[in-house]
N, CA, C and O atoms as a GROMACS GRO file, in nm:
protein
  480
    1UNK      N    1  27.359   2.984  14.557
    1UNK     CA    2  27.436   2.956  14.677
    1UNK      C    3  27.412   3.066  14.779
    1UNK      O    4  27.403   3.184  14.743
    2UNK      N    5  27.403   3.029  14.904
    2UNK     CA    6  27.380   3.123  15.014
    2UNK      C    7  27.496   3.111  15.113
    2UNK      O    8  27.538   3.001  15.147
    3UNK      N    9  27.545   3.223  15.156
    3UNK     CA   10  27.651   3.224  15.256
    3UNK      C   11  27.599   3.290  15.384
    3UNK      O   12  27.531   3.392  15.379
    4UNK      N   13  27.632   3.230  15.496
    4UNK     CA   14  27.594   3.284  15.627
    4UNK      C   15  27.720   3.300  15.711
    4UNK      O   16  27.804   3.211  15.718
    5UNK      N   17  27.731   3.415  15.774
    5UNK     CA   18  27.847   3.443  15.859
    5UNK      C   19  27.799   3.492  15.995
    5UNK      O   20  27.732   3.595  16.005
    6UNK      N   21  27.834   3.418  16.098
    6UNK     CA   22  27.798   3.456  16.234
    6UNK      C   23  27.907   3.543  16.296
    6UNK      O   24  28.025   3.532  16.262
    7UNK      N   25  27.864   3.630  16.386
    7UNK     CA   26  27.960   3.712  16.462
    7UNK      C   27  27.895   3.749  16.595
    7UNK      O   28  27.775   3.731  16.615
    8UNK      N   29  27.978   3.800  16.684
    8UNK     CA   30  27.928   3.849  16.812
    8UNK      C   31  27.952   3.757  16.930
    8UNK      O   32  27.918   3.792  17.043
    9UNK      N   33  28.009   3.642  16.906
    9UNK     CA   34  28.038   3.552  17.016
    9UNK      C   35  28.152   3.605  17.102
    9UNK      O   36  28.220   3.701  17.066
   10UNK      N   37  28.173   3.539  17.214
   10UNK     CA   38  28.282   3.579  17.302
   10UNK      C   39  28.267   3.518  17.440
   10UNK      O   40  28.189   3.425  17.461
   11UNK      N   41  28.343   3.574  17.532
   11UNK     CA   42  28.342   3.528  17.672
   11UNK      C   43  28.265   3.628  17.756
   11UNK      O   44  28.289   3.749  17.748
   12UNK      N   45  28.172   3.579  17.836
   12UNK     CA   46  28.090   3.666  17.920
   12UNK      C   47  28.065   3.595  18.052
   12UNK      O   48  28.062   3.472  18.058
   13UNK      N   49  28.047   3.672  18.156
   13UNK     CA   50  28.015   3.614  18.287
   13UNK      C   51  27.867   3.575  18.293
   13UNK      O   52  27.784   3.631  18.222
   14UNK      N   53  27.837   3.481  18.378
   14UNK     CA   54  27.698   3.441  18.399
   14UNK      C   55  27.614   3.563  18.438
   14UNK      O   56  27.656   3.646  18.518
   15UNK      N   57  27.496   3.571  18.379
   15UNK     CA   58  27.410   3.686  18.401
   15UNK      C   59  27.428   3.796  18.298
   15UNK      O   60  27.347   3.888  18.291
   16UNK      N   61  27.532   3.785  18.220
   16UNK     CA   62  27.560   3.887  18.119
   16UNK      C   63  27.482   3.866  17.991
   16UNK      O   64  27.396   3.778  17.982
   17UNK      N   65  27.513   3.949  17.891
   17UNK     CA   66  27.442   3.947  17.764
   17UNK      C   67  27.539   3.948  17.647
   17UNK      O   68  27.652   3.998  17.658
   18UNK      N   69  27.494   3.893  17.538
   18UNK     CA   70  27.564   3.900  17.410
   18UNK      C   71  27.459   3.912  17.300
   18UNK      O   72  27.346   3.866  17.315
   19UNK      N   73  27.498   3.974  17.190
   19UNK     CA   74  27.412   3.976  17.073
   19UNK      C   75  27.488   3.915  16.956
   19UNK      O   76  27.592   3.965  16.914
   20UNK      N   77  27.433   3.806  16.904
   20UNK     CA   78  27.491   3.741  16.787
   20UNK      C   79  27.426   3.796  16.661
   20UNK      O   80  27.307   3.831  16.660
   21UNK      N   81  27.505   3.802  16.556
   21UNK     CA   82  27.454   3.845  16.426
   21UNK      C   83  27.480   3.735  16.324
   21UNK      O   84  27.579   3.662  16.332
   22UNK      N   85  27.390   3.726  16.228
   22UNK     CA   86  27.405   3.631  16.117
   22UNK      C   87  27.382   3.710  15.989
   22UNK      O   88  27.269   3.747  15.957
   23UNK      N   89  27.490   3.734  15.917
   23UNK     CA   90  27.481   3.807  15.791
   23UNK      C   91  27.467   3.708  15.677
   23UNK      O   92  27.544   3.613  15.666
   24UNK      N   93  27.367   3.732  15.592
   24UNK     CA   94  27.336   3.637  15.484
   24UNK      C   95  27.357   3.705  15.350
   24UNK      O   96  27.316   3.818  15.329
   25UNK      N   97  27.422   3.634  15.259
   25UNK     CA   98  27.444   3.687  15.125
   25UNK      C   99  27.428   3.577  15.023
   25UNK      O  100  27.427   3.459  15.057
   26UNK      N  101  27.414   3.615  14.898
   26UNK     CA  102  27.413   3.519  14.789
   26UNK      C  103  27.281   3.506  14.717
   26UNK      O  104  27.279   3.485  14.596
   27UNK      N  105  27.172   3.518  14.790
   27UNK     CA  106  27.041   3.512  14.727
   27UNK      C  107  26.947   3.603  14.804
   27UNK      O  108  26.985   3.663  14.904
   28UNK      N  109  26.824   3.612  14.757
   28UNK     CA  110  26.728   3.699  14.823
   28UNK      C  111  26.706   3.654  14.966
   28UNK      O  112  26.652   3.546  14.991
   29UNK      N  113  26.747   3.740  15.058
   29UNK     CA  114  26.745   3.706  15.200
   29UNK      C  115  26.603   3.679  15.249
   29UNK      O  116  26.581   3.588  15.329
   30UNK      N  117  26.508   3.756  15.200
   30UNK     CA  118  26.374   3.752  15.256
   30UNK      C  119  26.297   3.623  15.223
   30UNK      O  120  26.188   3.603  15.276
   31UNK      N  121  26.350   3.537  15.138
   31UNK     CA  122  26.279   3.413  15.109
   31UNK      C  123  26.313   3.304  15.209
   31UNK      O  124  26.253   3.196  15.207
   32UNK      N  125  26.408   3.331  15.298
   32UNK     CA  126  26.454   3.227  15.391
   32UNK      C  127  26.408   3.252  15.533
   32UNK      O  128  26.414   3.364  15.584
   33UNK      N  129  26.361   3.145  15.595
   33UNK     CA  130  26.352   3.144  15.740
   33UNK      C  131  26.493   3.120  15.793
   33UNK      O  132  26.574   3.054  15.728
   34UNK      N  133  26.520   3.172  15.910
   34UNK     CA  134  26.653   3.158  15.969
   34UNK      C  135  26.641   3.097  16.107
   34UNK      O  136  26.555   3.134  16.187
   35UNK      N  137  26.728   3.003  16.132
   35UNK     CA  138  26.732   2.940  16.263
   35UNK      C  139  26.868   2.955  16.328
   35UNK      O  140  26.970   2.967  16.261
   36UNK      N  141  26.868   2.954  16.459
   36UNK     CA  142  26.992   2.949  16.537
   36UNK      C  143  26.997   2.813  16.607
   36UNK      O  144  26.897   2.766  16.661
   37UNK      N  145  27.114   2.753  16.605
   37UNK     CA  146  27.139   2.626  16.670
   37UNK      C  147  27.267   2.638  16.751
   37UNK      O  148  27.345   2.731  16.731
   38UNK      N  149  27.287   2.545  16.841
   38UNK     CA  150  27.412   2.546  16.916
   38UNK      C  151  27.458   2.404  16.943
   38UNK      O  152  27.379   2.310  16.948
   39UNK      N  153  27.588   2.392  16.959
   39UNK     CA  154  27.646   2.262  16.989
   39UNK      C  155  27.753   2.278  17.095
   39UNK      O  156  27.854   2.345  17.073
   40UNK      N  157  27.730   2.217  17.208
   40UNK     CA  158  27.827   2.215  17.317
   40UNK      C  159  27.918   2.094  17.298
   40UNK      O  160  27.880   1.998  17.232
   41UNK      N  161  28.037   2.098  17.355
   41UNK     CA  162  28.130   1.984  17.340
   41UNK      C  163  28.067   1.854  17.384
   41UNK      O  164  28.012   1.845  17.494
   42UNK      N  165  28.074   1.754  17.299
   42UNK     CA  166  28.022   1.622  17.332
   42UNK      C  167  27.871   1.610  17.327
   42UNK      O  168  27.816   1.508  17.369
   43UNK      N  169  27.803   1.713  17.278
   43UNK     CA  170  27.657   1.709  17.276
   43UNK      C  171  27.603   1.723  17.134
   43UNK      O  172  27.676   1.752  17.040
   44UNK      N  173  27.473   1.700  17.123
   44UNK     CA  174  27.408   1.710  16.994
   44UNK      C  175  27.391   1.857  16.953
   44UNK      O  176  27.401   1.950  17.033
   45UNK      N  177  27.364   1.872  16.823
   45UNK     CA  178  27.328   2.001  16.768
   45UNK      C  179  27.188   2.033  16.816
   45UNK      O  180  27.094   1.961  16.782
   46UNK      N  181  27.170   2.140  16.893
   46UNK     CA  182  27.039   2.171  16.949
   46UNK      C  183  26.978   2.295  16.887
   46UNK      O  184  27.047   2.393  16.858
   47UNK      N  185  26.847   2.289  16.866
   47UNK     CA  186  26.774   2.406  16.819
   47UNK      C  187  26.769   2.512  16.928
   47UNK      O  188  26.751   2.479  17.046
   48UNK      N  189  26.783   2.638  16.890
   48UNK     CA  190  26.776   2.748  16.986
   48UNK      C  191  26.655   2.836  16.956
   48UNK      O  192  26.570   2.857  17.042
   49UNK      N  193  26.647   2.888  16.833
   49UNK     CA  194  26.539   2.980  16.797
   49UNK      C  195  26.531   2.988  16.645
   49UNK      O  196  26.626   2.958  16.574
   50UNK      N  197  26.414   3.030  16.597
   50UNK     CA  198  26.398   3.050  16.453
   50UNK      C  199  26.300   3.162  16.428
   50UNK      O  200  26.220   3.199  16.514
   51UNK      N  201  26.307   3.216  16.306
   51UNK     CA  202  26.222   3.328  16.270
   51UNK      C  203  26.177   3.310  16.126
   51UNK      O  204  26.252   3.264  16.041
   52UNK      N  205  26.051   3.347  16.101
   52UNK     CA  206  25.995   3.331  15.968
   52UNK      C  207  26.050   3.436  15.872
   52UNK      O  208  26.124   3.527  15.912
   53UNK      N  209  26.014   3.422  15.746
   53UNK     CA  210  26.068   3.510  15.643
   53UNK      C  211  26.040   3.657  15.668
   53UNK      O  212  26.125   3.742  15.644
   54UNK      N  213  25.919   3.687  15.716
   54UNK     CA  214  25.884   3.827  15.740
   54UNK      C  215  25.920   3.874  15.880
   54UNK      O  216  25.915   3.993  15.910
   55UNK      N  217  25.955   3.781  15.966
   55UNK     CA  218  25.984   3.814  16.105
   55UNK      C  219  25.862   3.815  16.195
   55UNK      O  220  25.872   3.848  16.313
   56UNK      N  221  25.748   3.780  16.140
   56UNK     CA  222  25.624   3.788  16.219
   56UNK      C  223  25.607   3.668  16.312
   56UNK      O  224  25.528   3.674  16.406
   57UNK      N  225  25.679   3.562  16.287
   57UNK     CA  226  25.667   3.442  16.370
   57UNK      C  227  25.804   3.398  16.419
   57UNK      O  228  25.902   3.400  16.345
   58UNK      N  229  25.807   3.359  16.544
   58UNK     CA  230  25.930   3.310  16.603
   58UNK      C  231  25.903   3.185  16.684
   58UNK      O  232  25.790   3.156  16.723
   59UNK      N  233  26.009   3.112  16.709
   59UNK     CA  234  25.999   2.990  16.789
   59UNK      C  235  26.126   2.977  16.871
   59UNK      O  236  26.234   3.011  16.824
   60UNK      N  237  26.112   2.928  16.994
   60UNK     CA  238  26.226   2.917  17.084
   60UNK      C  239  26.230   2.781  17.151
   60UNK      O  240  26.127   2.718  17.175
   61UNK      N  241  26.350   2.737  17.181
   61UNK     CA  242  26.365   2.621  17.267
   61UNK      C  243  26.323   2.660  17.408
   61UNK      O  244  26.340   2.775  17.449
   62UNK      N  245  26.268   2.565  17.481
   62UNK     CA  246  26.223   2.594  17.617
   62UNK      C  247  26.336   2.646  17.705
   62UNK      O  248  26.313   2.728  17.795
   63UNK      N  249  26.455   2.601  17.681
   63UNK     CA  250  26.569   2.638  17.765
   63UNK      C  251  26.609   2.784  17.751
   63UNK      O  252  26.681   2.836  17.836
   64UNK      N  253  26.563   2.852  17.646
   64UNK     CA  254  26.604   2.991  17.626
   64UNK      C  255  26.486   3.088  17.626
   64UNK      O  256  26.505   3.209  17.617
   65UNK      N  257  26.366   3.036  17.636
   65UNK     CA  258  26.247   3.124  17.636
   65UNK      C  259  26.255   3.225  17.748
   65UNK      O  260  26.289   3.192  17.862
   66UNK      N  261  26.224   3.349  17.715
   66UNK     CA  262  26.229   3.456  17.813
   66UNK      C  263  26.366   3.516  17.832
   66UNK      O  264  26.379   3.621  17.896
   67UNK      N  265  26.469   3.453  17.777
   67UNK     CA  266  26.605   3.506  17.789
   67UNK      C  267  26.664   3.548  17.654
   67UNK      O  268  26.739   3.645  17.646
   68UNK      N  269  26.630   3.476  17.550
   68UNK     CA  270  26.683   3.503  17.416
   68UNK      C  271  26.572   3.562  17.329
   68UNK      O  272  26.455   3.528  17.344
   69UNK      N  273  26.612   3.650  17.238
   69UNK     CA  274  26.518   3.708  17.143
   69UNK      C  275  26.581   3.706  17.004
   69UNK      O  276  26.692   3.754  16.984
   70UNK      N  277  26.508   3.649  16.908
   70UNK     CA  278  26.553   3.647  16.770
   70UNK      C  279  26.479   3.755  16.693
   70UNK      O  280  26.360   3.778  16.714
   71UNK      N  281  26.551   3.822  16.603
   71UNK     CA  282  26.492   3.925  16.521
   71UNK      C  283  26.565   3.930  16.388
   71UNK      O  284  26.674   3.874  16.373
   72UNK      N  285  26.506   3.998  16.292
   72UNK     CA  286  26.572   4.010  16.163
   72UNK      C  287  26.550   4.148  16.104
   72UNK      O  288  26.449   4.213  16.129
   73UNK      N  289  26.647   4.190  16.025
   73UNK     CA  290  26.640   4.316  15.953
   73UNK      C  291  26.660   4.281  15.805
   73UNK      O  292  26.773   4.262  15.760
   74UNK      N  293  26.551   4.272  15.732
   74UNK     CA  294  26.561   4.229  15.592
   74UNK      C  295  26.632   4.332  15.505
   74UNK      O  296  26.686   4.298  15.399
   75UNK      N  297  26.633   4.456  15.548
   75UNK     CA  298  26.705   4.559  15.472
   75UNK      C  299  26.856   4.541  15.484
   75UNK      O  300  26.932   4.582  15.395
   76UNK      N  301  26.900   4.478  15.594
   76UNK     CA  302  27.042   4.456  15.616
   76UNK      C  303  27.083   4.311  15.595
   76UNK      O  304  27.200   4.276  15.615
   77UNK      N  305  26.988   4.227  15.555
   77UNK     CA  306  27.016   4.084  15.533
   77UNK      C  307  27.080   4.021  15.657
   77UNK      O  308  27.174   3.942  15.647
   78UNK      N  309  27.027   4.056  15.772
   78UNK     CA  310  27.089   4.011  15.897
   78UNK      C  311  26.983   3.964  15.996
   78UNK      O  312  26.875   4.022  16.006
   79UNK      N  313  27.017   3.859  16.066
   79UNK     CA  314  26.935   3.810  16.176
   79UNK      C  315  27.015   3.822  16.304
   79UNK      O  316  27.136   3.800  16.304
   80UNK      N  317  26.948   3.856  16.411
   80UNK     CA  318  27.014   3.876  16.540
   80UNK      C  319  26.960   3.777  16.643
   80UNK      O  320  26.846   3.732  16.635
   81UNK      N  321  27.045   3.744  16.738
   81UNK     CA  322  27.002   3.666  16.853
   81UNK      C  323  27.052   3.741  16.977
   81UNK      O  324  27.171   3.737  17.010
   82UNK      N  325  26.961   3.808  17.044
   82UNK     CA  326  26.993   3.878  17.168
   82UNK      C  327  26.984   3.778  17.282
   82UNK      O  328  26.879   3.717  17.304
   83UNK      N  329  27.092   3.762  17.353
   83UNK     CA  330  27.098   3.663  17.461
   83UNK      C  331  27.122   3.734  17.593
   83UNK      O  332  27.227   3.795  17.614
   84UNK      N  333  27.025   3.726  17.681
   84UNK     CA  334  27.034   3.789  17.813
   84UNK      C  335  27.034   3.683  17.922
   84UNK      O  336  26.999   3.568  17.898
   85UNK      N  337  27.074   3.723  18.040
   85UNK     CA  338  27.076   3.632  18.156
   85UNK      C  339  27.147   3.501  18.120
   85UNK      O  340  27.096   3.392  18.147
   86UNK      N  341  27.261   3.514  18.062
   86UNK     CA  342  27.333   3.395  18.016
   86UNK      C  343  27.377   3.307  18.132
   86UNK      O  344  27.410   3.355  18.240
   87UNK      N  345  27.376   3.177  18.105
   87UNK     CA  346  27.413   3.077  18.204
   87UNK      C  347  27.532   2.996  18.150
   87UNK      O  348  27.553   2.990  18.029
   88UNK      N  349  27.609   2.935  18.239
   88UNK     CA  350  27.720   2.852  18.192
   88UNK      C  351  27.676   2.743  18.094
   88UNK      O  352  27.751   2.706  18.004
   89UNK      N  353  27.556   2.692  18.111
   89UNK     CA  354  27.507   2.587  18.021
   89UNK      C  355  27.473   2.639  17.882
   89UNK      O  356  27.442   2.560  17.793
   90UNK      N  357  27.478   2.770  17.862
   90UNK     CA  358  27.461   2.826  17.728
   90UNK      C  359  27.591   2.822  17.647
   90UNK      O  360  27.592   2.853  17.528
   91UNK      N  361  27.699   2.783  17.711
   91UNK     CA  362  27.827   2.774  17.643
   91UNK      C  363  27.819   2.672  17.529
   91UNK      O  364  27.783   2.556  17.549
   92UNK      N  365  27.855   2.718  17.409
   92UNK     CA  366  27.846   2.633  17.291
   92UNK      C  367  27.896   2.712  17.171
   92UNK      O  368  27.921   2.833  17.178
   93UNK      N  369  27.911   2.641  17.060
   93UNK     CA  370  27.928   2.708  16.932
   93UNK      C  371  27.787   2.730  16.875
   93UNK      O  372  27.706   2.638  16.866
   94UNK      N  373  27.761   2.855  16.837
   94UNK     CA  374  27.629   2.891  16.785
   94UNK      C  375  27.636   2.906  16.634
   94UNK      O  376  27.725   2.971  16.579
   95UNK      N  377  27.540   2.843  16.568
   95UNK     CA  378  27.533   2.845  16.423
   95UNK      C  379  27.400   2.905  16.377
   95UNK      O  380  27.297   2.884  16.441
   96UNK      N  381  27.402   2.979  16.268
   96UNK     CA  382  27.276   3.017  16.204
   96UNK      C  383  27.261   2.937  16.075
   96UNK      O  384  27.359   2.894  16.014
   97UNK      N  385  27.136   2.919  16.036
   97UNK     CA  386  27.106   2.839  15.919
   97UNK      C  387  26.986   2.897  15.846
   97UNK      O  388  26.899   2.958  15.907
   98UNK      N  389  26.982   2.876  15.714
   98UNK     CA  390  26.874   2.928  15.630
   98UNK      C  391  26.794   2.813  15.573
   98UNK      O  392  26.850   2.713  15.527
   99UNK      N  393  26.662   2.828  15.577
   99UNK     CA  394  26.575   2.724  15.523
   99UNK      C  395  26.442   2.781  15.481
   99UNK      O  396  26.423   2.902  15.474
  100UNK      N  397  26.348   2.689  15.451
  100UNK     CA  398  26.221   2.734  15.399
  100UNK      C  399  26.110   2.750  15.501
  100UNK      O  400  26.010   2.817  15.473
  101UNK      N  401  26.124   2.690  15.618
  101UNK     CA  402  26.015   2.686  15.713
  101UNK      C  403  26.068   2.707  15.854
  101UNK      O  404  26.144   2.624  15.903
  102UNK      N  405  26.029   2.815  15.918
  102UNK     CA  406  26.084   2.846  16.050
  102UNK      C  407  26.041   2.742  16.154
  102UNK      O  408  26.107   2.724  16.256
  103UNK      N  409  25.929   2.672  16.128
  103UNK     CA  410  25.880   2.575  16.225
  103UNK      C  411  25.931   2.434  16.197
  103UNK      O  412  25.902   2.340  16.272
  104UNK      N  413  26.007   2.420  16.090
  104UNK     CA  414  26.056   2.287  16.055
  104UNK      C  415  26.197   2.262  16.104
  104UNK      O  416  26.254   2.343  16.177
  105UNK      N  417  26.252   2.150  16.064
  105UNK     CA  418  26.386   2.112  16.107
  105UNK      C  419  26.483   2.103  15.991
  105UNK      O  420  26.600   2.068  16.010
  106UNK      N  421  26.438   2.133  15.871
  106UNK     CA  422  26.525   2.120  15.754
  106UNK      C  423  26.581   2.256  15.716
  106UNK      O  424  26.507   2.345  15.675
  107UNK      N  425  26.712   2.270  15.728
  107UNK     CA  426  26.780   2.393  15.688
  107UNK      C  427  26.884   2.357  15.583
  107UNK      O  428  26.956   2.258  15.596
  108UNK      N  429  26.891   2.437  15.481
  108UNK     CA  430  26.972   2.404  15.365
  108UNK      C  431  27.114   2.460  15.371
  108UNK      O  432  27.206   2.401  15.316
  109UNK      N  433  27.130   2.573  15.436
  109UNK     CA  434  27.259   2.641  15.438
  109UNK      C  435  27.296   2.675  15.581
  109UNK      O  436  27.212   2.713  15.662
  110UNK      N  437  27.426   2.660  15.610
  110UNK     CA  438  27.474   2.680  15.746
  110UNK      C  439  27.598   2.769  15.747
  110UNK      O  440  27.677   2.770  15.653
  111UNK      N  441  27.611   2.844  15.856
  111UNK     CA  442  27.732   2.921  15.876
  111UNK      C  443  27.838   2.837  15.945
  111UNK      O  444  27.818   2.719  15.973
  112UNK      N  445  27.952   2.901  15.972
  112UNK     CA  446  28.065   2.830  16.032
  112UNK      C  447  28.061   2.830  16.184
  112UNK      O  448  28.133   2.753  16.247
  113UNK      N  449  27.979   2.914  16.242
  113UNK     CA  450  27.964   2.914  16.386
  113UNK      C  451  28.045   3.022  16.457
  113UNK      O  452  28.147   3.069  16.405
  114UNK      N  453  27.999   3.059  16.575
  114UNK     CA  454  28.070   3.153  16.661
  114UNK      C  455  28.064   3.099  16.804
  114UNK      O  456  27.960   3.053  16.850
  115UNK      N  457  28.177   3.106  16.873
  115UNK     CA  458  28.186   3.048  17.007
  115UNK      C  459  28.130   3.145  17.111
  115UNK      O  460  28.161   3.264  17.111
  116UNK      N  461  28.046   3.091  17.197
  116UNK     CA  462  27.996   3.164  17.313
  116UNK      C  463  28.039   3.087  17.438
  116UNK      O  464  28.010   2.969  17.452
  117UNK      N  465  28.108   3.156  17.526
  117UNK     CA  466  28.152   3.095  17.650
  117UNK      C  467  28.102   3.178  17.768
  117UNK      O  468  28.128   3.298  17.776
  118UNK      N  469  28.030   3.112  17.858
  118UNK     CA  470  27.974   3.180  17.974
  118UNK      C  471  28.043   3.124  18.099
  118UNK      O  472  28.033   3.005  18.128
  119UNK      N  473  28.111   3.210  18.170
  119UNK     CA  474  28.183   3.167  18.289
  119UNK      C  475  28.096   3.184  18.412
  119UNK      O  476  28.012   3.273  18.419
  120UNK      N  477  28.118   3.097  18.508
  120UNK     CA  478  28.036   3.101  18.631
  120UNK      C  479  28.099   3.189  18.737
  120UNK      O  480  28.044   3.203  18.846
   0.00000   0.00000   0.00000
């Protein structure tokens, strides 16, 4: 069993920054690719970013490219999502998930989410 806990969400003004963290426990962290997803009220669960097991490969949604950066620290069993130049449309609950392939869409374990609210 794998547990994921997100933190770092909050309220920020447009143009501001936040850094989300995803702490993973329960099994060997380094065997999992990690993805970040978000869900705004009334909308679908959208992919945001993902990172491979070693951190050497990353993938981003077009809507966040150049503004968000995903990284991981395997020594701390943690993945980060640095979010800069935030926009009101980034408002959502952000979830991290663990899976086998950073380029795929199948994730086996999910966290409970952290709310990000960007005011205009």
